[in-house]
KEDONU-130223 format. One line per field, with one value per atom (N, C-alpha, C): x, y, z; residue number from 1; residue in one letter. Coordinates in nm, 4 decimals. Last residue first. Layout:
N
u = X/...
v = Y/...
w = Z/...
nr = NUM/...
rest = a/...
***
This chain:
90
u = -0.0722/0.0230/0.1250/-0.4246/-0.2887/-0.2006/-0.6938/-0.6176/-0.4775/-0.8368/-0.8324/-0.7555/-0.7969/-0.9326/-0.9341/-0.5248/-0.5718/-0.7111/-0.5010/-0.4572/-0.5065/-0.5581/-0.6681/-0.6294/-0.2469/-0.3678/-0.4777/0.0553/-0.0635/-0.1847/0.3831/0.2615/0.1422/0.6321/0.5609/0.4356/0.7560/0.7823/0.7114/0.6673/0.8089/0.8412/0.3969/0.4343/0.5770/0.4203/0.3526/0.3954/0.5436/0.6112/0.5522/0.3396/0.4716/0.5487/0.1323/0.1155/0.2492/0.2434/0.2057/0.1931/0.2678/0.3869/0.3560/-0.0064/0.0827/0.2073/-0.0880/-0.1487/-0.0617/0.0706/0.0843/0.0279/-0.0177/0.1181/0.1361/-0.3599/-0.2556/-0.1227/-0.4244/-0.4643/-0.3461/-0.5327/-0.4219/-0.4743/-0.8162/-0.7541/-0.6366/-0.9021/-0.8724/-0.8173/-0.9912/-1.0309/-1.0128/-0.9006/-1.0079/-1.0579/-0.6837/-0.8098/-0.9283/-0.4841/-0.5087/-0.6365/-0.4853/-0.5166/-0.5582/-0.4079/-0.5388/-0.5801/-0.1493/-0.2507/-0.3913/-0.0290/-0.0357/-0.1448/-0.0531/-0.1185/-0.1341/0.1105/-0.0331/-0.1109/0.3610/0.3091/0.1591/0.3714/0.3726/0.3199/0.5901/0.4683/0.4794/0.7691/0.7813/0.6548/0.7748/0.6832/0.6942/0.9597/0.9842/0.8981/0.8307/0.9598/0.9882/0.6083/0.5893/0.7187/0.7360/0.6662/0.6450/0.8320/0.9269/0.8603/0.5885/0.6888/0.7827/0.4655/0.4018/0.5026/0.7265/0.6356/0.5679/0.7509/0.7805/0.6812/0.7338/0.7939/0.8392/0.5932/0.7249/0.8021/0.3611/0.4361/0.5794/0.2764/0.3205/0.4018/0.2083/0.3086/0.3641/0.0084/0.1318/0.2415/-0.1838/-0.1254/0.0046/-0.2507/-0.1893/-0.1185/-0.3589/-0.2473/-0.1745/-0.5668/-0.4546/-0.3340/-0.7386/-0.6788/-0.5579/-0.8218/-0.7426/-0.6733/-0.7669/-0.8498/-0.7598/-0.6906/-0.6339/-0.7294/-0.7567/-0.8035/-0.7567/-0.5917/-0.6098/-0.6535/-0.5223/-0.6619/-0.6909/-0.2513/-0.2935/-0.4347/-0.2616/-0.1910/-0.2368/-0.3924/-0.4547/-0.3923/-0.2018/-0.3332/-0.4028/0.0030/0.0257/-0.1062/-0.1228/-0.0788/-0.0565/-0.1572/-0.2743/-0.2394/0.1110/0.0248/-0.0972/0.1896/0.2554/0.1700/0.0230/0.0092/0.0724/0.1244/-0.0152/-0.0355/0.3848/0.3627/0.2206/0.3296/0.3998/0.3773/0.2106/0.1346/0.1971/0.4285/0.3073/0.2239/0.5978/0.6408/0.5193/0.4553/0.4768/0.5222/0.2103/0.3359/0.3574/-0.1040/-0.0306/0.0968
v = 0.5504/0.5493/0.4431/0.5706/0.5304/0.5431/0.6087/0.7232/0.6890/0.4174/0.4112/0.5282/0.4653/0.4791/0.4819/0.4073/0.5421/0.5659/0.1404/0.2315/0.3732/-0.0130/0.0211/0.1166/-0.1812/-0.1402/-0.1121/-0.0807/-0.1540/-0.0981/-0.1252/-0.0440/-0.1319/-0.2356/-0.2629/-0.1788/-0.2136/-0.1063/-0.1282/-0.4255/-0.4224/-0.3161/-0.3541/-0.4789/-0.4736/-0.1136/-0.1179/-0.2407/-0.2018/-0.1038/-0.1079/-0.3683/-0.4230/-0.3309/-0.1828/-0.2973/-0.3572/-0.0128/0.0398/-0.0735/-0.1979/-0.1375/-0.0817/-0.2462/-0.3559/-0.3020/0.0063/-0.0543/-0.1680/0.0309/0.1266/0.0687/-0.1734/-0.1796/-0.0845/-0.1340/-0.2034/-0.2064/0.1787/0.0505/-0.0099/0.4188/0.3472/0.2155/0.6179/0.5181/0.4546/0.9705/0.8420/0.7475/1.1464/1.1684/1.0397/1.1304/1.0401/1.0614/1.2632/1.3374/1.2509/1.0802/1.1224/1.2039/1.0584/0.9409/0.9842/1.3197/1.2697/1.1450/1.3217/1.4124/1.3636/1.1378/1.1089/1.1949/1.2840/1.1532/1.1168/1.5028/1.5248/1.3942/1.3913/1.4370/1.4557/1.1023/1.2465/1.2785/0.8126/0.8806/1.0292/0.6372/0.6682/0.7303/0.5946/0.5111/0.5343/0.7856/0.6444/0.5512/1.0196/0.9827/0.8348/1.0121/1.0063/0.9647/1.0473/0.9212/0.9048/1.3120/1.2009/1.0657/1.4546/1.4584/1.3388/1.4141/1.3628/1.3563/1.3149/1.4124/1.3469/1.0574/1.1111/1.2206/0.8751/1.0072/1.0681/0.6462/0.6424/0.7731/0.7394/0.6333/0.6269/0.9071/0.9666/0.8662/0.7123/0.8139/0.8771/0.5755/0.5060/0.6080/0.7805/0.7232/0.6490/0.8224/0.9301/0.8740/0.5683/0.6213/0.7291/0.5535/0.4594/0.5082/0.7552/0.7624/0.6705/0.6620/0.7858/0.7996/0.3050/0.4223/0.5455/0.0604/0.1591/0.2760/-0.2737/-0.1398/-0.0433/-0.5578/-0.4622/-0.3275/-0.7386/-0.6961/-0.5942/-0.7834/-0.7285/-0.6718/-0.8964/-0.7700/-0.7029/-1.1332/-1.0374/-0.9000/-1.2557/-1.2212/-1.1186/-1.2913/-1.2075/-1.1645/-1.4672/-1.3356/-1.2412/-1.6904/-1.6235/-1.4828/-1.7583/-1.7217/-1.6444/-1.8277/-1.7166/-1.6662/-2.0498/-1.9313/-1.8095/-2.2254/-2.1821/-2.0559/-2.2623/-2.2063/-2.1519/-2.3819/-2.2541/-2.1858/-2.6214/-2.5267/-2.3880/-2.7373/-2.7035/-2.6018/-2.7761/-2.6926/-2.6460/-2.9555/-2.8182/-2.7246/-3.1506/-3.1302/-2.9830/-3.2887/-3.1802/-3.1565
w = 1.4052/1.2947/1.3194/1.4706/1.5053/1.3814/1.4155/1.4636/1.5084/1.2964/1.4428/1.5018/1.0302/1.0827/1.2347/1.0157/0.9825/1.0393/1.0615/1.1681/1.1423/0.8438/0.9329/1.0433/0.8452/0.7737/0.8738/0.9607/1.0015/0.9291/0.8336/0.8378/0.8731/0.8015/0.9259/0.9434/0.5631/0.6595/0.7930/0.4120/0.4507/0.5537/0.3748/0.4410/0.4935/0.2316/0.3619/0.4407/-0.0024/0.0825/0.2230/-0.0999/-0.0696/0.0242/-0.1339/-0.0439/-0.0041/-0.3260/-0.1943/-0.0931/-0.5386/-0.4779/-0.3394/-0.5901/-0.5497/-0.4824/-0.6703/-0.5515/-0.4989/-0.9021/-0.7915/-0.6621/-1.0713/-1.0161/-0.8978/-0.9954/-1.0703/-0.9976/-0.8306/-0.8889/-0.9609/-0.5932/-0.6565/-0.7139/-0.6817/-0.5941/-0.6672/-0.6913/-0.7548/-0.6489/-0.4973/-0.6362/-0.7166/-0.2409/-0.2805/-0.4219/-0.1575/-0.1504/-0.1916/-0.2046/-0.0664/-0.0506/-0.4828/-0.4008/-0.2607/-0.5485/-0.5929/-0.5161/-0.4407/-0.3889/-0.4256/-0.6114/-0.4681/-0.4041/-0.8507/-0.8368/-0.6899/-0.8016/-0.8208/-0.8051/-0.8085/-0.6785/-0.6879/-1.0273/-1.0024/-0.8627/-0.9964/-1.0401/-1.0077/-0.8771/-1.0188/-1.0759/-0.6096/-0.6873/-0.8375/-0.5265/-0.4953/-0.5809/-0.6098/-0.6682/-0.6464/-0.4386/-0.5834/-0.6534/-0.1950/-0.2216/-0.3715/-0.2341/-0.2151/-0.2411/-0.2588/-0.3655/-0.3550/-0.0148/-0.1363/-0.2511/0.2155/0.1573/0.0374/0.4634/0.3315/0.2949/0.6779/0.6974/0.5639/0.6698/0.6053/0.6219/0.7855/0.8542/0.8000/0.5804/0.7063/0.7884/0.3906/0.3588/0.4861/0.5329/0.4936/0.4652/0.5542/0.6749/0.6439/0.2846/0.3627/0.4863/0.2284/0.1486/0.2282/0.4158/0.4230/0.3437/0.3311/0.4650/0.4767/0.0834/0.0888/0.2236/0.0625/0.0902/0.0944/-0.1692/-0.0783/-0.0613/-0.1971/-0.2345/-0.1271/-0.3093/-0.2006/-0.2552/-0.4992/-0.4970/-0.3872/-0.4501/-0.5787/-0.5728/-0.1964/-0.2163/-0.3451/-0.2531/-0.1610/-0.1782/-0.4162/-0.4714/-0.3841/-0.2290/-0.3471/-0.4092/-0.0497/-0.0035/-0.1204/-0.2148/-0.1595/-0.1117/-0.2618/-0.3730/-0.3238/-0.0012/-0.0717/-0.1873/0.0410/0.1259/0.0587/-0.1527/-0.1602/-0.0783/-0.0553/-0.1892/-0.2026/0.1931/0.1871/0.0522/0.1082/0.1901/0.1847/-0.0235/-0.0993/-0.0225/0.1962/0.0841/0.0036/0.3575/0.4047/0.2923/0.1697/0.2414/0.2737/0.2186/0.1571/0.2385
nr = 90/90/90/89/89/89/88/88/88/87/87/87/86/86/86/85/85/85/84/84/84/83/83/83/82/82/82/81/81/81/80/80/80/79/79/79/78/78/78/77/77/77/76/76/76/75/75/75/74/74/74/73/73/73/72/72/72/71/71/71/70/70/70/69/69/69/68/68/68/67/67/67/66/66/66/65/65/65/64/64/64/63/63/63/62/62/62/61/61/61/60/60/60/59/59/59/58/58/58/57/57/57/56/56/56/55/55/55/54/54/54/53/53/53/52/52/52/51/51/51/50/50/50/49/49/49/48/48/48/47/47/47/46/46/46/45/45/45/44/44/44/43/43/43/42/42/42/41/41/41/40/40/40/39/39/39/38/38/38/37/37/37/36/36/36/35/35/35/34/34/34/33/33/33/32/32/32/31/31/31/30/30/30/29/29/29/28/28/28/27/27/27/26/26/26/25/25/25/24/24/24/23/23/23/22/22/22/21/21/21/20/20/20/19/19/19/18/18/18/17/17/17/16/16/16/15/15/15/14/14/14/13/13/13/12/12/12/11/11/11/10/10/10/9/9/9/8/8/8/7/7/7/6/6/6/5/5/5/4/4/4/3/3/3/2/2/2/1/1/1
rest = x/x/x/x/x/x/x/x/x/x/x/x/x/x/x/x/x/x/x/x/x/x/x/x/x/x/x/x/x/x/x/x/x/x/x/x/x/x/x/x/x/x/x/x/x/x/x/x/x/x/x/x/x/x/x/x/x/x/x/x/x/x/x/x/x/x/x/x/x/x/x/x/x/x/x/x/x/x/x/x/x/x/x/x/x/x/x/x/x/x/x/x/x/x/x/x/x/x/x/x/x/x/x/x/x/x/x/x/x/x/x/x/x/x/x/x/x/x/x/x/x/x/x/x/x/x/x/x/x/x/x/x/x/x/x/x/x/x/x/x/x/x/x/x/x/x/x/x/x/x/x/x/x/x/x/x/x/x/x/x/x/x/x/x/x/x/x/x/x/x/x/x/x/x/x/x/x/x/x/x/x/x/x/x/x/x/x/x/x/x/x/x/x/x/x/x/x/x/x/x/x/x/x/x/x/x/x/x/x/x/x/x/x/x/x/x/x/x/x/x/x/x/x/x/x/x/x/x/x/x/x/x/x/x/x/x/x/x/x/x/x/x/x/x/x/x/x/x/x/x/x/x/x/x/x/x/x/x/x/x/x/x/x/x/x/x/x/x/x/x
***
């Protein structure tokens, strides 16, 4: 397998992992705090309602579909570390 093919496969695997990522309420809140955004501002950035962000952070619902993918992309680009919420780091 050549290096181009390996790179394509790795990119595909990363995209699939991002799509299937399940966001815990702690991770949603931790990402928002990492970004130094209020619930209102994060909602504006994602094109959703503040109430939706609140529902994710309280565990009433979990982000799914495009919202989960966007959160993953934002987290990756901002240098957010998954699992830091459980360890008490930001």
